[in-house]
Structures are given as C-alpha cells and as structure tokens.
N, C-alpha and C positions, 0 to 999 in steps of 0.2 A: 504493500500500500504506500509506503514511503517513497518507493521508486516511482510509482505512478504520479504522485504529487510533485516530485522533483521534475519529472518530464513535463507535466502540465505547466510548471513554473517557467522552465526554460523556453518552452514553445510559445508561451504568452509574451515573453521578452522578445523573441525573434519576430513576433507578430507586430511589434512596434518599431524596432530597428533591426537591421540585418548584420551590420559590421560590428557594432558595439558589443552585442552578446558574445560573438566569437572572439573579439579582442579580450574581453574580460575572462572568458574561459581559459585562454592561454596564459594570461597574467596570474590567474588564481592557481594554475598548476605549477607556477614558478619554473624550476629548472627543466621539467618535462615539457613545458610549453604546449604545443599542439600535437604531441605524439599520439594522443588518444583520439584525435579528431579525424574522421574520415576525410579523404582528399587532401586536407591541409597538412597531414602528416607526411605527404609525399613531396611537399614543396619546402625549399630551404626556409628555416625560421626567420631570418632577416627579411626575406621577401614578403613572407606572410605578415610580419609585423608592420612593415612599411605600407602595404596595401590596406590592412585593417585600420591602422592609425589614420591614414589619409581619408578613407571612406567614412570613418567615424567622425572625423572633423567636418566632413561635408554634411553628414546627417545632423550633427549638432548645430552647425552654424547656418547652413543654407536652408534648413527646414523652417526658419522663421520668416522667410519671404514667400509670398503667395505663389508666384510663378515657379520658384524652385520647389515648392511643396508638390506641385503637379508633376514635375519631372521626377522627383524622388519617389513619389507614390507609384509611378509607372514601373520604375526599376524595382522598388521594394515589393510590389505586388507580384511581379514575375519571379523574383528571387526568393521570396519568403518561404514558399513550400520546400525548396531545396535546402535553404539554410535551417529551417525548422527541423527537417528530417536529420540533417547533420548534427545539429545540437542535441536532438533527442537521442540519437545513437550514442553520442559522446557521454551524455549523462547516464544512459543505461549501462554503458561499459564501466564507467567509473563507479557506479553503484553495484557493480557485479551482478547485474540482472542476467537471468538465464538466456542463452542464445536464441531460444525459440521466441522470446518476447521482443528481441531487438527489432525485427521488421515491423512489428506492431507499434513499437515506440516511434519508429521513423514515420510510419503512416499517420499516426495520431498527431504527432508534433507538426508534420508538414501541413495537415489539414487545419489544425487549430491556428497555426501561424497565418495561413491564407484567410481564414475567417476574420481574424483581427484586422488584417490589412484591408479586407473588403469593407468592414465596418468603418474604418478610418476614411476610406474613399467615399463611402456613403455620407458620412457627416460632413466631409469637406465640400461636397457638391450641394448638400442641403443648406449649409451655413455660408456657402460661397467663400470658403477659406476657414481653416481652423484658427480659433483665437490663440493668442500668444501663451496664455496661462495653460491651455490644454496641451500645447507642444512641450512646454517645460514639464508638465505633469507626466507626459509620455516618456521623456528622457529619464526622469526620476524613477518611474515605475520600472522601466527597462533595466536600469542598474540594480534596483532593489530586487527584482525577480531573479536576476542572475545570481546575486549573492545568496538569496534565500534557497535557490535550487540546490546549492552545495552545503550551506550552513543551517538552514531552517526550512527543509522541504515541506513540512506540514503547513507552515504559514504561507509559503510561496504558492503551494497548490491551492489553498483556500482563496488567496487573492486571485489566482488564475480562474478558478471556478466562479468567483464573483464577477470578474470581467466578462466571462462567457455568458453569465446570466444577463448582464447589462447589454451585451451584444444581441442576445435573443430578444430582449425588450425593445432594442432599437429597431429591429425589423418590423415589429408591430407598430411602432410609432411612424416609421416610414410609410407603411401601408395606409395608415389613417391620414398622414400628411398628403400622400399622393391622391387619395380619394377626395380629400378636401380641395386640392388644387384642380382636380378634374371637374368636380361639381362647380367650382367657381368659374372655370373656363366655359362650362355649359351655360351658366347664367349670363356670362358676359357675351357669349356668341351663341345664342340659341339656334337650334337646328330649324331649318325652314320645312315646315310640313305643308300638307295640303290645306288650303284655306277653305273653310266652310262657306257655302253660298249663303247670301243674305236671304 
C-alpha cells in the first residue's frame, strides 16, 4: 500500500512539471544519481543534469507568461505520460516492488500524469490563462510531492488522491460551464424556425 501511495505521489508531481521531478529524483539519490531511472541511466550524468536543470528553469521561469504557458503545456502534455511512467518505474524499483507490478506502476503513473496535464489545459482555456498564484502553487506542490514520495509516501499519496478528486470535480464543472455557454449562445442567436401564419 505504501508503494502505491508513493507512485501516486510521484505521478501527480510529473503531472504538473516534467523536468523538475526527474531532477529532484536524481538529487535525492545523491551519488547514485539517475542509475535507477529508466532511459536516463543510459545517458552520461553530466548531460542529464544539464538538460534537466535547463528545462526546469524554463518550467519555473517561463511558465509565468501566458504565451509561454501555451507552448509549455503542449510539450508537457505530450511528454507527461512518458515521464510519469519513468518516474513510476523508478519509485517502484526503489521501493523494491515486485517485478510483476512494475508495468502496472508505469501505466498508472503515465495515465495519472496525463490526467493532471489535461486538467491544467482545461483550466487554462477556461480562465484564459492560469493566475500567477496557481502557477506558484503548482511549483510548490510538485516539489512537495516528490519529497513526500520518498520520505512520506502516505501523505504524498493522500495529496495525490485529493488532487485527483479535484480533477474529477473539475470535469463536472466544465460540463455545466459548457452547457451554460451553449444555452447563452442559443438565447443570443436563436434558431430560425418556421413562422406560424397569422
């Protein structure tokens, strides 16, 4: 159960940012760095460190601009399932989960990361840009969830489940908002029907 909560925590973090969680995973492992991370373990650590630090700075700095938010969301939405799966496998290995559950961890982590990315995109287009406080909250939660995945998986998993519940609630609100917009459009531009004779 603890392993599941840790996987949920790290997948929620990768659903908010993609480079920052991987960077923190390597730094938390200290001398072993990314030796337990799939794909990244095959790349020289200095190169991995340079790429992750650069992209993390891009995520932290350029996400505050509305146009940059759109570009980042496109990249993050495409990459989040892959990064989520990689992070989920890493946590499963470090927690010494049975090998049969590692593919399940990869699938769940990838899907959950994609769900969180889709929720962010939905709120971005509904609000016409995420407010600055929400972006800072995302950065904070991302770091917190990575740390909790290794040090306090129960708390991290509970936060991830709470965020998933909020994401499910968001879909219901979007549906109501869309129906309200559609009905407002019908009142503004009524359909022309057949006119009754006098």
